[in-house]
C-alpha positions, 0 to 999 in steps of 0.5 A: 348148447353154445360150446363153440367147438367140437367136444373131443373127450368125455371129460369135456362133456362132463365139464360142460354138463356140470357148468351148463345144466347141472344145478341150473335153475329151471332146467330139468332132465328127462328120464324114463321112469321104468329104466331110469334112463336119461333121454333128454333135457328141457328148461326155460331160461331168460330170453337174451333178446327180451329184457323182460323178467316175465319172459323166458325162452324154452329149450330142449333136446331129446335122444333120437332113439326116443323121437316120435313117442310124444315124450317131448310134447308131454314135457313141453306141456309140463314146462308151460304149466310151470312157467305160466302157473308157478312163475307167472310168466307173461310170455314163453319164447322158443327158437329152432333151425328152419331144417329142424321140422320135428322141433317146429312140430312140437312147438306148433302142437303146443300152440306156439305162434310163429313170429318170424325169421331171425336171419343169420342168428347163429355162427357154429364152430365150423363156420356155418351160419343158421337162421332161427325160426322164432315162436312165442306163446302168451299166457292165458289166465282167468281174470278177477271181477275187478278186471271187468272194467278193463275187459269192457274197455277192450270190448268197446275198442274192438267193437268200434274198430270192427263193428262199423254196422253198429250205431252209437245208440246200440253200442251204448245199449249193449255196453252195460249189458256186457259189463253187468250181465254177459261177463259175469255169466261166462267163463272168462279167459284173458291175455295180458301183455308184458305191462300186465295190460289186458289185450284180448279176452274170450268168454265160454259157456258149456257149449259155445265160444260166446265172445272173443275180442282183441284190442285193435292195436294188438290184432294180428299178433296171434292172440285171437288164434291162441285163445281160439285154440285154447277153447277148441283144444283144451275146452273141446268147444266147437261152436261160435256165433258171429255177426254176419256183417263183421267180415273180419271176424267171419274170415278169421273163423273160416280160416281157422276151420269153422263152417257156417251151419245156420243163420238168424235174422236178428241178434239175441236182443232182437236187433237187426244184426243177422247172426251166423252160427259156425261149427268147427269142421269134424276133421279139424275137431278130431285133429285138435283132440289128438293134439290136446 
């Protein structure tokens, strides 16, 4: 709470609570249902570092007596659902001190992506200067059929950037199949940037992560990881197929805890592009389930 000095009296505390928390939009109290006891607070407010109304910053605190009980993780999940589904935010950010390991764990448990360190971000009342660890979480939503052409553009750009083994003839062969058959056949999820442009998408079946593509200029920003963790944690999927010659994608999945369990000499259309079958390691699956 940006007071700037120690709080010395109950009256000061009440005044600050009244001005900062009570009656403020999108800030809530955390109360134990049975005891009707206030144990913390959580909210999403405009991010002062981002001049975008579709971005909000998450903030929270919890009484120490209630640490380690899962209350904050549950509250964060509720706020994320509200922010993305009700407010239609494109991004939710969060900052914490480097020494606040519990807060870091809450953010990582809820899928937040580490963005970097904002050095010398805060000057406290007693002269201490602290860095901030910065995290962000992009929204995942399902597209409408009218979005398919834009999704196809992401697919083609990504394929041309990573699938150097494909001939132009084969790219043109697959393109109408992807647009007219593959996209309508899977459960699609997308990530949009602040300008509402689709920057990444994935397609899921009942048993498999069928496709995952990120626009070339947006790769390395955590969008692929965000989608993959959504598939493994929320949808409980643990299998994916990847072209053997797509070394970048293969390295990504191996880094994310998958292992190779099989291989086909050709792809599903009989083309000479070997397919590797990958599955999430059992320990990783159990860890993901416990965090979901």
